C-alpha positions as CSV (number, residue, x, y, z in Angstrom):
1,M,9.2,-25.4,24.6
2,I,8.4,-22.9,21.9
3,T,9.2,-24.2,18.4
4,L,9.8,-22.5,15.0
5,H,6.6,-24.0,13.7
6,Q,4.6,-22.2,16.4
7,L,6.3,-18.9,15.5
8,R,5.5,-19.4,11.8
9,V,1.9,-20.1,12.6
10,F,1.6,-17.1,14.9
11,V,3.2,-14.8,12.3
12,A,0.9,-16.2,9.6
13,V,-2.2,-15.6,11.7
14,A,-1.1,-12.1,12.7
15,E,-0.3,-11.2,9.0
16,S,-3.4,-12.7,7.5
17,G,-5.8,-11.5,10.3
18,G,-7.3,-14.9,11.1
19,T,-6.8,-18.6,11.4
20,A,-8.6,-19.6,8.2
21,A,-6.5,-17.4,5.9
22,A,-3.4,-18.5,7.8
23,A,-4.3,-22.2,7.4
24,R,-4.7,-21.7,3.6
25,H,-1.4,-19.9,3.4
26,L,0.5,-22.7,5.4
27,Y,-1.5,-25.6,3.9
28,L,-2.7,-26.7,7.3
29,S,-6.2,-27.3,8.7
30,Q,-7.8,-24.4,10.6
31,P,-8.2,-26.4,13.8
32,S,-4.5,-27.2,13.7
33,V,-3.6,-23.6,13.3
34,S,-6.0,-22.6,16.2
35,L,-4.5,-25.2,18.4
36,T,-1.0,-24.2,17.7
37,V,-1.8,-20.5,18.6
38,R,-3.5,-21.7,21.8
39,N,-0.5,-23.8,22.8
40,L,1.8,-20.9,22.1
41,E,-0.3,-18.6,24.3
42,A,-0.2,-21.3,27.0
43,E,3.7,-21.4,26.8
44,L,3.8,-17.5,27.0
45,G,1.2,-17.3,29.8
46,T,-1.0,-14.7,28.2
47,E,-3.1,-14.0,25.1
48,L,-1.6,-13.0,21.8
49,F,-5.0,-12.3,20.2
50,I,-8.4,-11.0,21.3
51,R,-11.2,-13.3,20.0
52,N,-14.3,-11.6,18.7
53,P,-16.2,-14.0,16.6
54,P,-18.1,-11.5,14.4
55,R,-14.9,-9.5,13.6
56,G,-12.2,-12.2,13.9
57,L,-8.9,-11.9,15.7
58,S,-7.2,-8.7,16.7
59,I,-3.7,-8.7,18.0
60,T,-3.0,-7.7,21.6
61,P,-0.2,-5.1,22.6
62,F,1.7,-8.2,24.0
63,G,1.1,-9.9,20.7
64,R,2.6,-6.9,18.8
65,T,5.7,-7.3,20.9
66,K,6.0,-11.0,20.3
67,L,5.2,-10.6,16.6
68,E,8.4,-8.4,16.3
69,E,10.4,-11.0,18.1
70,A,9.0,-13.9,16.2
71,R,9.9,-12.2,12.9
72,T,13.4,-11.6,14.0
73,L,13.9,-15.2,15.2
74,L,12.5,-16.6,12.0
75,S,14.8,-14.3,10.0
76,I,17.8,-15.6,12.0
77,A,16.6,-19.2,11.4
78,E,16.4,-18.5,7.7
79,M,20.0,-17.2,7.7
80,F,21.2,-20.2,9.8
81,A,19.7,-22.7,7.3
82,E,21.3,-20.9,4.3
83,P,23.6,-23.1,2.2
84,Q,27.3,-22.5,2.7
85,D,27.8,-21.4,-1.0
86,A,25.0,-18.8,-0.8
87,G,27.5,-16.0,-0.3
88,G,25.7,-14.5,2.6
89,Q,22.6,-13.6,0.6
90,L,19.8,-12.4,2.6
91,H,16.8,-14.7,2.9
92,G,13.3,-14.3,4.3
93,Q,9.8,-13.1,3.5
94,I,8.1,-9.7,3.8
95,I,4.6,-8.5,3.2
96,I,4.2,-5.1,1.7
97,G,0.9,-3.2,1.5
98,Y,0.1,-0.7,-1.0
99,F,-2.7,1.8,-1.7
100,N,-4.5,0.2,-4.5
101,S,-4.3,3.2,-7.0
102,L,-0.5,3.1,-6.6
103,G,-0.4,-0.5,-7.8
104,P,-0.4,-0.3,-11.6
105,P,2.1,2.6,-12.0
106,Y,4.6,1.4,-9.4
107,V,4.3,-2.1,-7.9
108,P,5.1,-4.3,-11.0
109,G,8.4,-2.5,-11.7
110,L,9.3,-2.4,-8.0
111,L,8.7,-6.2,-7.6
112,R,11.0,-6.9,-10.5
113,Y,13.6,-4.6,-9.1
114,L,13.4,-6.2,-5.7
115,R,13.7,-9.7,-7.2
116,E,16.8,-8.7,-9.0
117,R,18.4,-7.0,-6.0
118,L,17.2,-9.4,-3.3
119,P,16.6,-12.7,-4.9
120,G,16.5,-14.5,-1.6
121,V,13.6,-12.4,-0.3
122,D,10.0,-13.5,-0.9
123,V,7.8,-10.5,-1.3
124,Q,4.1,-10.9,-0.7
125,L,1.6,-8.1,-1.4
126,R,-1.7,-6.7,0.2
127,D,-3.7,-3.8,-1.3
128,G,-6.4,-1.7,0.1
129,D,-7.7,1.8,0.5
130,L,-5.9,4.3,2.7
131,G,-7.8,3.3,5.8
132,S,-7.3,-0.4,5.5
133,I,-3.5,0.0,4.7
134,N,-3.3,2.0,7.8
135,R,-4.9,-0.7,9.9
136,M,-2.7,-3.4,8.3
137,L,0.3,-1.4,9.4
138,E,-1.0,-0.9,13.0
139,T,-1.8,-4.6,13.5
140,G,1.3,-6.0,11.8
141,Q,-0.4,-7.7,8.9
142,V,2.1,-5.8,6.6
143,E,5.7,-4.7,7.5
144,L,5.9,-1.9,5.0
145,A,3.3,0.0,3.0
146,L,3.5,2.2,-0.1
147,T,0.9,4.9,0.5
148,Y,0.2,8.6,0.7
149,D,0.9,10.3,3.9
150,L,-2.8,10.9,4.5
151,G,-5.5,9.7,6.8
152,M,-3.2,7.9,9.2
153,T,-4.8,7.6,12.7
154,E,-1.4,6.5,14.3
155,R,1.7,8.2,12.9
156,P,4.0,5.6,11.4
157,R,7.6,6.0,10.6
158,V,7.8,7.2,6.9
159,H,10.4,7.5,4.3
160,L,9.5,10.2,1.7
161,L,9.7,8.7,-1.8
162,K,8.4,11.7,-3.8
163,E,6.1,14.7,-3.8
164,C,3.2,14.4,-6.3
165,Q,1.2,17.2,-7.8
166,F,-2.5,17.5,-8.7
167,Y,-3.3,17.4,-12.4
168,A,-6.4,17.4,-14.7
169,A,-7.3,14.3,-16.6
170,L,-9.0,15.3,-19.9
171,P,-10.3,13.7,-23.2
172,P,-7.9,14.5,-26.0
173,E,-10.5,16.5,-27.9
174,H,-11.5,18.7,-25.0
175,P,-10.8,22.4,-25.3
176,L,-8.9,22.4,-22.0
177,A,-6.6,19.7,-23.3
178,Q,-5.2,22.2,-25.8
179,Q,-3.9,24.3,-22.9
180,Q,-0.6,23.9,-21.2
181,T,-2.2,24.3,-17.7
182,V,-5.7,24.1,-16.4
183,S,-7.3,26.3,-13.7
184,L,-9.6,24.8,-11.0
185,E,-12.1,27.4,-11.9
186,A,-12.3,26.0,-15.5
187,L,-12.3,22.4,-14.3
188,A,-15.2,23.1,-11.9
189,Q,-17.3,24.1,-14.9
190,E,-17.0,20.7,-16.4
191,T,-18.7,17.4,-15.6
192,L,-16.5,15.7,-13.0
193,I,-15.7,12.0,-12.6
194,Q,-14.9,11.3,-8.9
195,F,-12.4,8.8,-7.6
196,D,-14.5,7.6,-4.7
197,L,-12.4,5.8,-2.0
198,P,-12.5,6.8,1.7
199,H,-10.0,9.7,2.4
200,S,-9.2,9.9,-1.3
201,R,-12.6,11.5,-2.2
202,E,-12.2,14.2,0.4
203,F,-8.6,14.8,-0.5
204,L,-9.3,15.2,-4.2
205,M,-12.2,17.5,-3.5
206,S,-10.2,19.7,-1.1
207,P,-8.6,21.9,-3.9
208,F,-12.1,22.8,-5.2
209,W,-13.2,23.6,-1.6
210,Q,-10.0,25.6,-1.0
211,Y,-11.1,27.9,-3.8
212,Q,-14.8,27.8,-2.8
213,L,-15.7,25.8,-5.9
214,E,-18.4,23.2,-6.2
215,P,-17.9,21.0,-9.3
216,R,-20.7,18.9,-10.8
217,I,-20.1,15.3,-10.2
218,A,-21.6,12.9,-12.8
219,Y,-20.0,9.6,-11.9
220,R,-18.3,8.0,-8.9
221,T,-16.1,5.0,-9.0
222,T,-13.6,3.3,-6.7
223,S,-11.3,2.3,-9.5
224,L,-8.6,4.7,-10.8
225,E,-8.6,2.9,-14.1
226,M,-12.3,3.3,-14.4
227,V,-11.8,7.1,-13.9
228,R,-9.1,7.2,-16.6
229,G,-11.2,5.0,-19.0
230,M,-14.3,7.2,-18.5
231,V,-12.4,10.4,-19.1
232,A,-10.8,8.9,-22.3
233,Q,-14.3,8.1,-23.5
234,G,-15.4,11.7,-23.1
235,L,-17.7,11.2,-20.2
236,G,-16.2,13.9,-18.1
237,V,-13.0,15.2,-16.6
238,A,-11.1,14.4,-13.3
239,L,-8.8,15.9,-10.8
240,L,-6.2,13.3,-9.8
241,I,-2.8,13.0,-8.2
242,T,-1.8,9.4,-9.0
243,Q,-0.7,9.5,-12.6
244,S,-0.3,6.5,-14.7
245,L,2.9,5.9,-16.7
246,A,1.0,6.0,-19.9
247,E,-1.8,8.1,-21.2
248,Q,-3.5,5.2,-22.8
249,T,-6.3,3.2,-21.2
250,H,-7.1,-0.6,-21.3
251,D,-9.4,-0.3,-24.4
252,G,-6.8,1.8,-26.3
253,S,-8.4,5.1,-25.8
254,R,-6.2,8.1,-24.8
255,L,-6.5,10.8,-22.2
256,V,-4.4,14.0,-21.7
257,C,-3.0,15.1,-18.4
258,R,-2.4,18.8,-17.6
259,P,-0.9,20.5,-14.5
260,I,-3.1,22.6,-12.3
261,E,-2.2,26.3,-12.5
262,N,-3.6,27.2,-9.1
263,A,-1.3,27.1,-6.1
264,L,-1.9,23.8,-4.3
265,P,0.0,21.7,-1.8
266,S,1.7,18.6,-3.1
267,Q,1.0,15.1,-1.7
268,R,3.8,12.9,-0.1
269,L,4.1,9.4,-1.4
270,V,5.8,7.4,1.3
271,L,7.0,4.1,2.5
272,A,5.5,3.6,5.9
273,H,6.6,1.3,8.7
274,S,4.5,1.0,12.0
275,H,6.1,2.5,15.1
276,H,4.8,-0.6,17.1
277,F,7.5,-2.8,15.5
278,S,11.2,-2.5,14.8
279,P,12.1,-3.5,11.3
280,T,13.5,-6.9,10.7
281,P,16.8,-7.3,8.7
282,V,14.7,-8.1,5.6
283,A,12.5,-5.0,6.1
284,E,15.6,-2.8,6.5
285,A,17.1,-4.1,3.3
286,V,13.8,-3.9,1.3
287,T,13.4,-0.3,2.6
288,Q,16.8,0.7,1.3
289,E,16.2,-0.8,-2.1
290,I,12.8,0.8,-2.5
291,K,14.3,4.2,-1.7
292,V,17.0,3.6,-4.4
293,F,14.3,2.4,-6.8
294,F,12.3,5.6,-6.5
295,K,15.4,7.9,-6.7
296,E,16.9,6.1,-9.7
297,R,14.1,4.8,-11.8
298,L,11.3,7.4,-11.1
299,S,13.1,10.7,-10.7
300,D,10.4,12.6,-12.6
301,C,7.1,12.9,-10.6
302,I,4.3,11.1,-12.3
């Protein structure tokens, strides 16, 4: 007979991508977690995961189907165990992934908003570059992801949250910072600091390439805050699309942001959900609240 404990262990392994991480999360031993998964597979008569020691576990198509069902059953069990005086409050857990450069400007405020609106929901977070967030969606390690509609190998279901525009990040004393808008041609003449993550680097260079420009790259970094800090210190300029809520960096320095005057496409910031899985009641409720958060709290594109 399949138990709720087996389902919880299975979901934890699928979401963490391995038995060791699941064991830490559940405060169990790794052998116990591995045995529980093996026993569940025996009950179901087929494998939930493909074992590849150098690369860890990867969920099977059958496992994806069972992961969706397990999440639904656990959500129902949470509601069944809810105290009578809880007023029908939604309970459960959800893991939300986010593209790491979107974290500082959006995620802390979003977490507080979700805690106020859905106090019975435990929100866990995973961050990564665009490629890893896409893989987390495909394998079920996250149910929802805050990301750009960019570099997705499998097309997930997406909810458009906002359209974001390219802008120039400049030192305050730079001559271009005195202008209302900046051309790509002028920006390409300056020393460039490149945000250097997979997919992001090509995307942020594409406006220059569109206008047949080759900027001079002086520094590369995988941290958006490092880009901002280096610009603020006068080490170069940057072309970005994820803009911070403030024009002040960690060390108190300032930078200036100016719109690009060339005609460029916007970039879609989306909430993504894998097409492999139907959303749980918790995921549906969180999705609606995130859409409201972006509509009400962040109506101005930043």
